[in-house]
Phi, psi and omega in degrees: 000153187231134180278137171243112182233135184218143165260119181278334174202155180279129176298135180291147178074004178257133175286165176301321181295316179299317178295324178298317184294321180296316175299321181294322178294320178295318177297317178296314183284335184236067187281345180264105190232162182215146181279185191292332187268118173081220180111148175254164182304131178102338178297157186221157167237137184244139172226170174241136171293163177306333178275001181091003183278123183287141173235153175223146173249120186260131180282126181267310172208167181215182179082015176275149184267096179052057181299143183238318179228159189217131174218149182253129171281156180308334182272009176090354175281164189242139164261128183230134174265142172250137188301327183297344177131356181266148169236135182232157175250132183241132176302161182294333177270001174080356190271354177232124178241121182288163168297158176312129179292129182274164176094003180275152181285163177294139178249154172271089186265081175215146186053235181270005177275162172151207175275127193247240189280162176216142177219164171246154179303139177298339178250041189305325179299326178254340182227077190289054183272140169247136184245142176213149174249154186200160171278115187262121180287145177280156178233169180053236182297341178262012178304131184090350177264167177209162175199156182286137176228163174229134179233167174219156179200175177241130188273127180211118179053040174085007181232136178268121185248167178058031183296127178216138177273127183255352175203144176222128174300137176231132354272164168286147182220168176276169186107164181237016184241158173056062175270359191084224008205128179246148174243131183219125174277131177286167175297335174269016173071010168281164191246123169275137172232126179264131186232127180283167181268011173059026179058039186255002188257125180239108181303334183273358180232082188305344182269004183232048181245088189293324178293339178256010179254115182283352178272356183238147180279343188293136180073037186225161158256129180242162184226128181223171174279166181296341176260005179094355183283174182275124178276167169280153169099002170290155183291153175257108184274354176064026179243133179300131177087359182295136178289121181295346181282337189296132179256319177210166189215182184071026177266155184260291176206081178287108181248011171221146178200146179195159181267135177294132188292341181259311188272336185076010177285151180278128166244147178225154168255144185227139170289126170275183174274261170264098188078176172088019176300151188224154166245126178238141169269117188262112181252152185294134176078007183263158182249129184261005161104336189287137001264005183292327182230132175198143175280357172256183184244130179302144175303137186100342172266168181243110178310129178091349179248283180270352183212140175257114176296133185086003187254023187258048183307130189269321185289146018262351190277338186228161179288128177287135171296153177287332174203149177212163185244125177215154358276341187266148172281139172257355182054068184293144180232227187303154181209160182205140164282140175280103184258004184246198186243018180288335190236081185305133181090345180256013185300137177073008183274162186252136180236124190233126175285144180235135179273293178296323176280350174047063177204165170250112185272133177251117183249126176270132183245150169229095190071236178266008186258130172275109188268334181196160179212149173213156180263128179252143178058035184300122179074359187263330186252353189085199181289120176265110183277320186215156178222122178225148170269123181282164176296347175272001176088350172286155173272132182249141184237146171250129179258136187265101175200178176287349171237056185294156183227154159267128177232149180247126180275122177242153176234000000 
């Protein structure tokens, strides 16, 4: 086993000797360490925050095949989706991983498509529904096409029963990119679904802007009831043909979503193109600008020539992101607000997993304003696909590889 220790910036006011002592203390106190590849339950990866505070990521379980989504059942066990189409149940201590749960529909497991997010019903004790999003292959006249869909079922003895599809993206299209898709229950128990624009938007072709077309689900956040019906309170866009499920529009590929712990509003993370990844506060009826506005440069353009990285001011016509990354993309994915007391001083802060950046980003907030951010575990854990807060108050991370892991961040 190999220790991984990193200083992401030098703590102000500390001598080199003091920093060295702190590092040695961290190694002594947290002696069981593991390198980035694999690891068994209980193994740890240690890093230091910029202030010199040691953090550890503890392996809960490993050997998962490209895990994508994570949800906690009331008994503390976990449901994990694997992009290839399997869902597994993991014991609370991580030592038991079930065989694939049977009864799930076929997924289009190609490119970015496959089995995606998973959530449980907010009234699970009385309505034991499990919800999952996935890339659904087309049939018949739609053969060769695919679209994001959401299904629900009830888990019994390793089988998903009473399975029903409650939402289908319209239209299905060709291609294997930008399916979204996170599932978040609002406080009123309606369901938010984030949907990518399926790489269908071309700023040079105004007739082919799916994220700006309210008759299509692509590049939108939609809001439905738990049974798939239409809730009250969705925005009225006053546009003929506008889909009544649509909550917001002009999104690119939102792969992270969480409710703000104070306001209950939906926040999402979105992949930019070449630069310009975003954190957005998603409000009803608002347009988030893609593809007309981005702080990144669309593929096919040359940054600095036909496009200026960081030059995509959204206001006044479109919603400005709360935070964005330039010039390089971090590829943000799952995210969670810290609602517990496990991390003193970090209450209410936002944690965002990064795929290309291979880090866990901590964003400090003051109201709706992101005042600072820092990368934790940079380069140590691999691609972080999802972040969820467990019933024990710890943050849990999913790492995306063919030997993916569930890890628990401790302080």
